[in-house]
C-alpha positions in Angstrom: 46.4 97.5 161.1 49.0 94.7 160.7 50.6 95.9 163.9 47.4 95.2 165.9 47.2 91.6 164.6 50.9 91.0 165.2 50.5 92.3 168.8 47.5 90.1 169.4 49.3 87.1 168.2 52.5 88.0 170.1 50.8 87.7 173.5 49.0 84.4 172.6 52.1 82.5 171.8 55.0 81.5 174.1 56.2 84.9 175.1 59.9 84.2 175.6 60.0 82.4 172.3 58.1 85.3 170.6 60.6 87.8 172.0 63.6 85.7 170.9 62.2 85.2 167.4 61.4 88.9 167.1 65.0 89.8 168.0 66.3 87.2 165.6 64.2 88.7 162.8 65.6 92.1 163.5 69.2 91.0 163.7 68.8 89.0 160.5 67.9 92.3 158.8 71.0 93.9 160.2 73.3 91.1 159.2 72.0 91.2 155.7 72.6 94.9 155.6 76.1 94.4 156.8 76.9 91.7 154.2 75.5 93.9 151.5 77.6 96.9 152.7 80.8 94.9 152.9 80.3 93.5 149.5 79.6 96.9 148.0 76.0 96.1 147.0 74.0 98.0 149.6 71.3 100.2 148.1 68.6 102.5 149.6 65.8 100.0 149.0 67.6 97.4 151.1 67.4 99.7 154.1 63.6 100.0 153.6 63.3 96.2 153.6 65.5 95.9 156.7 63.5 98.6 158.5 60.3 96.8 157.7 61.6 93.5 159.1 62.8 95.2 162.3 59.4 97.0 162.6 57.6 93.6 162.2 59.8 92.1 164.9 59.1 94.9 167.2 55.3 94.5 166.6 55.5 91.0 168.0 58.1 91.7 170.7 56.7 94.7 172.6 53.3 93.2 173.6 54.8 89.9 174.5 57.3 91.6 176.8 54.7 94.0 178.3 52.3 91.1 179.1 55.2 89.0 180.5 56.1 91.6 183.1 52.7 91.6 184.7 53.0 87.8 185.2 56.6 87.7 186.3 56.6 90.4 188.8 54.6 91.4 191.9 52.2 94.3 191.4 54.3 96.6 193.6 57.2 96.4 191.1 55.2 97.2 188.0 56.1 100.9 188.0 59.9 100.1 188.5 59.9 97.5 185.7 57.9 99.6 183.3 60.1 102.6 184.1 63.2 100.7 183.2 61.6 99.5 180.0 60.6 103.1 179.2 64.2 104.3 179.9 65.7 101.6 177.7 63.2 102.4 174.9 63.4 106.2 175.0 67.1 106.2 175.8 68.0 104.1 172.8 66.0 106.5 170.5 67.9 109.5 171.9 71.4 108.1 172.6 71.8 105.7 169.6 71.7 108.4 166.8 74.1 110.6 168.7 76.5 107.8 169.5 76.3 106.5 165.9 77.0 109.9 164.5 80.1 110.2 166.6 81.4 106.7 165.9 80.7 106.6 162.2 83.7 108.9 161.6 86.0 106.2 163.2 84.4 102.8 162.5 82.2 103.7 159.5 78.9 102.0 158.7 80.2 98.5 158.9 81.4 99.1 162.5 78.0 100.5 163.5 76.1 97.5 162.1 78.6 95.2 163.8 77.9 96.9 167.2 74.2 96.4 166.6 74.7 92.7 166.0 76.8 92.3 169.1 74.2 94.0 171.2 71.7 91.4 170.0 73.9 88.8 171.5 73.7 90.4 174.9 69.9 90.7 174.6 69.6 87.1 173.7 71.7 86.0 176.7 69.6 88.2 179.0 66.4 86.7 177.6 67.6 83.1 177.9 68.5 83.7 181.5 65.2 85.5 182.1 66.9 88.6 183.4 63.8 90.8 183.1 63.8 92.6 186.5 59.9 107.6 186.1 59.4 108.1 183.7 55.9 109.0 182.5 55.5 106.1 180.0 56.7 103.6 182.6 54.1 104.8 185.1 51.4 104.7 182.5 52.3 101.2 181.6 52.2 100.1 185.2 48.7 101.4 185.6 47.5 99.6 182.5 49.1 96.4 183.8 47.5 96.7 187.2 44.0 97.6 185.9 43.6 95.4 182.8 42.9 91.7 183.4 45.7 89.4 182.3 43.4 87.7 179.8 42.7 91.0 178.1 46.1 92.6 178.2 47.2 91.4 174.8 44.2 93.0 173.0 44.4 96.2 175.0 48.1 96.6 174.6 47.8 95.9 170.9 45.2 98.6 170.5 47.3 101.1 172.5 50.4 100.4 170.4 48.4 100.7 167.2 47.0 104.1 168.1 50.4 105.3 169.2 52.1 104.2 166.1 49.4 105.6 163.8 50.1 109.0 165.2 53.8 109.0 164.2 53.4 108.5 160.4 50.5 111.0 160.4 52.7 113.6 162.2 55.5 112.9 159.7 53.2 113.4 156.7 51.8 116.7 158.2 55.2 118.1 159.3 56.7 118.4 155.9 53.9 120.4 154.2 53.4 122.5 157.4 57.1 123.4 157.5 57.5 124.1 153.7 54.3 125.9 153.1 53.3 127.5 156.4 56.1 128.0 158.9 59.2 128.5 156.7 57.5 131.3 154.7 56.1 132.8 157.8 59.6 133.0 159.4 61.4 134.7 156.5 62.2 138.4 156.6 58.8 140.2 156.9 56.9 137.0 157.6 53.8 137.1 159.8 55.4 135.0 162.6 58.7 136.9 162.7 57.6 139.5 165.4 56.5 136.6 167.7 59.3 134.1 167.4 62.4 135.8 165.8 64.0 136.5 169.2 63.8 132.9 170.1 64.6 131.0 166.8 65.9 133.8 164.6 64.8 134.1 160.9 65.7 132.6 157.6 66.0 128.9 156.6 65.3 126.5 159.4 63.6 129.0 161.6 60.1 127.8 160.5 60.9 124.2 161.4 62.2 125.4 164.8 58.9 127.2 165.4 57.1 124.0 164.5 59.1 122.0 167.0 58.5 124.7 169.6 54.7 124.8 169.1 54.5 121.0 169.1 56.4 120.7 172.4 54.2 123.4 173.9 51.0 121.7 172.7 52.2 118.4 174.2 52.9 120.2 177.5 49.4 121.8 177.5 47.7 118.5 176.9 49.7 117.0 179.7 48.7 119.8 182.1 45.1 119.6 181.0 45.1 115.9 181.8 46.5 116.7 185.3 43.8 119.3 185.9 40.9 116.8 185.1 40.3 114.9 188.4 39.0 111.8 186.7 42.2 111.4 184.8 44.5 112.6 187.6 43.0 110.1 190.1 42.5 107.3 187.6 44.8 104.9 189.5 42.7 105.4 192.6 39.3 105.4 191.0 39.7 102.1 189.0 40.2 98.9 191.0 43.1 96.6 190.2 42.2 93.6 188.1 43.2 91.2 190.9 40.7 92.8 193.3 37.7 92.4 191.0 35.6 89.2 190.7 37.2 86.5 188.6 34.2 86.6 186.2 35.5 89.9 184.9 38.7 88.4 183.6 37.5 87.5 180.2 39.8 85.3 178.1 
């Protein structure tokens, strides 16, 4: 619920300043973690505090950046800009852990945190120079930007982000009990799911979690396909008029 309020505030303030302060909050948490690590005082609870600070910064930054794109770029470039944002967002989630796992052997935790701080410097320079210009998420974002009036985008994007972020902790809370109490026992020797999935993921420890991942990915694919097969969802971009083609009275502040 706090994320929704932060998102709403983030688009009402100066957007460039909001993004800069959000990055500053996140890098402050990283610098504090680095200082604690180098001094030998870093503890687990420090990481929780740092992650909370970074999450708070992200809650302000994302809606401000999303709303800024629709005002800085022509409509025909929404998809390209949103696609690049989606690539950067998703790519960092995938690549960063792999790269950190490889580098930590050579430069240790201190080096990883230092790289994070240095990348903030590049982001700050890009923001100061206003260097803001498929990605399913990118195309989706471009549709929202084209269809939602500018005066309502802050509230709409905040609600979207809150719904998306609520799902993640719920999934995390469910995944543990499902893996430990349902799928792992079912994939042990003689388990009820062994005849169905053993040729794909094997049996024994870890096989149940693999089945859980497999079923989750399959369910996501089915939902995506179902959305494509529903004409009102598939043709949404054509059925809904762009906000700049509707009467000005519809653009509620």
